[in-house]
C-alpha positions, 0 to 999 in steps of 0.5 A: 545499482544497475539503472535500466531507465534513462528518462522518467516521464511524470504524467500529471506533474502538477498534481498532489501525488507528484509534489507530495510523494513522487518527487520527495521519493526521487530526491531521497533516491538521488541523494543516496545514489549521487552517481545516478543520472536521469532525465526528468520530464513533467507533463500535464495540462497546466500552462507552466514554463520549465522554470515553474516546474523546476521551482516545484521540483526544487521545493519538493526536493527541499522537504527531504534535504536533498543534495548531491551531484545527481540532485543538482543535475536533475534540477538543472536539466528537468523540463516540463511539457504542456500536453494532452497525454490522451492525444496521439500526436501530442503523446508521440511528440512527448515520448520523442524527448526520451534519452535511453529507455523511458518510463512513464509514471501515471500520476493521473486519475484511473480513467485518464490513465486508461485512456492514455494506455489506449492511445499508446497502442496507436503510436510508435513507442520507444524501445524498452518502455516501462509503465507505472500505474497507481491504485486502484487497478481497475474497478472490479474483476472484469475491468482489471482483466481488461486493463491487463489485456490493454497493457499487454498490447504495449509492453511485456508484463515485467515492464508494468509496475502496478504500484504498491507503495505500502510494500516498501522494500524495507518492509517486505524484507523485514517481514521475510527476514523475521520469518525465514531467518529465525527458526523460532518463528517459522515452525510455529507460523501456522494454524496449529499455533496461531489463533489470529492475524490482524493487519491494521492501518488507522490514520488520524487524517481525514479526507484532506481535500481528496473527495474526487478520488476517495468518495468513489473508492472508500476505505475498502478499495483505497487500502484493503483491496489495494494494499493490505491484501498484499501485506497479508500475502507476504505474511502468509506466503510459503518460503520462496526459493529466492528473493527474485521478482518471479519467486516473490510474486509467485509466492504471493499469488498462490496465497491470494488464490487460496484466500476467501471471505471467512466462513464464506459469509460477507455479512458476518465477516465485514464491517463499515462505518464513516466518521461524524464531526469531532476533533483530533489533537485540537483540530476540528473535523466536520462530518465526512458527509459534510466534507467538500465534494462528498456525495452523502448518498454514496454512503462511502465508508471511511473505516472498513474491516474484512476478515478472510481465510487463506485456505491452505494447510498452513492457514486453514481456520485462522481468521485474518482481519484487515482494517483501515480507517480515517479520522481515528483517535490514534495512528496505528500501522501494525501487523498483529500475530496472536498465538494460541495460549499455552495448553496448560500452566503448572499448578502454582503459577498465578496471574493471567496466562495471556497469549504470546503476541508478535507486533510488527509496526510499520513506518517506523519499522519496529517489532515487539514480542509480548510474552508472560514471564515471572515477575520481579516480586512474587516468583509465582506471579506471571507478568507481561513483558515486551521484547522490542527491536527496531528494524531501521530508521523508518524514515525512508520514503516508500516512493524511494523504493518504488522508484528504485524498482521502476528505474532499475527494471525490478518489478519485485515489489509491484503487483503482478497482473493476476494478483491485481485481479485476485484482489477484486475477486476476494472482496467481490462478495463483500462489495456486493453485500455492501451495495445491497445494504446488507451490512449497516453503515455505522458511524463514529466521531472523528478522533474516537477509536471507531464505532462504540459497538465494534469490538477492538482487534489486535 
């Protein structure tokens, strides 16, 4: 551990993100590293006392059984400030409480975070300031470029963490280790041998009271633009020289620059849908259009699929489908690499010659290699077998890894500014086609696998 940050400010301390994700992630980090010492300051619009804030911190820490000297120290000394972080005088006073290098985590709506960034330009700032911003980063190519420009006026690029909690450190390194440490995979990791790639993140959860954000974003922006393109970049990157932040992020950026909508046809290569009333595991869900806070006229999708192609020698012609949705019957978080079938079977072998499939499951992190083998009965009959392995316990929270990177000054797992822009550039044709109503908004009952007319993937 080489801690860089001495004070962590959470702007938007009273919000759901802080209580449900940030604080438990911090608690896991402090439990695992009891030698850490960190000043934690919560800031928000609620008229809270230090004791009110401390109670929230204590409750959130308890959800992950936090314990140890670092946990006890941070609970005893954490404080809360009621402040308008878009007001220059209040923001300056707040940052004056820094001990050592400060980091600001913007657990705020994007518009408020952008306003705070503008205010930061007008005040004296502590040396070494680190900024962490949640998705979505901008609203399109132009706004993402503009926000990059505003941040560059405050801190250097390697002090900006555009958070992608989906790429927790263990998930990234599991993929890199599997690819580059095993000679049986890397030589066939290309279009000569791979037929298709699918990256799927299906949730059983519905809207869960997040209409204020989700109804303006939808599945495309919430997951595909913000997260799944980054997963794809790790899968498709060329071998980096090192696992340092510059090499990793350069390799991802080169993939994203080469990525286009499959066939340059956003209508044929994308699908969208939203859920109607249904039930999941005995829990009744209303239609998305009837959820509190939803504006049905927005036609916000809750399930999205987009197929892209990485136009490089390694991947040319391989369809890569990114899919994410809510209120589906089964929770599914996996990467599916489908290889091309064997060119020819010797005469005499019987049974289905299905393609080899490699599945990489996320949270918990596992893998399965599905192959054809001779069955235990008829030696001429092919049967399907799965070789399974577990990468780790899968119980570490992604935000533990995110916060470790922020506190230790390591941007390896954050999204670099140019990559954030590329995400919008890649999906721009699809977003335009959807706005023009060129792609129908299909429907599916909550608790189903999706629209009945959609062919399954992976």
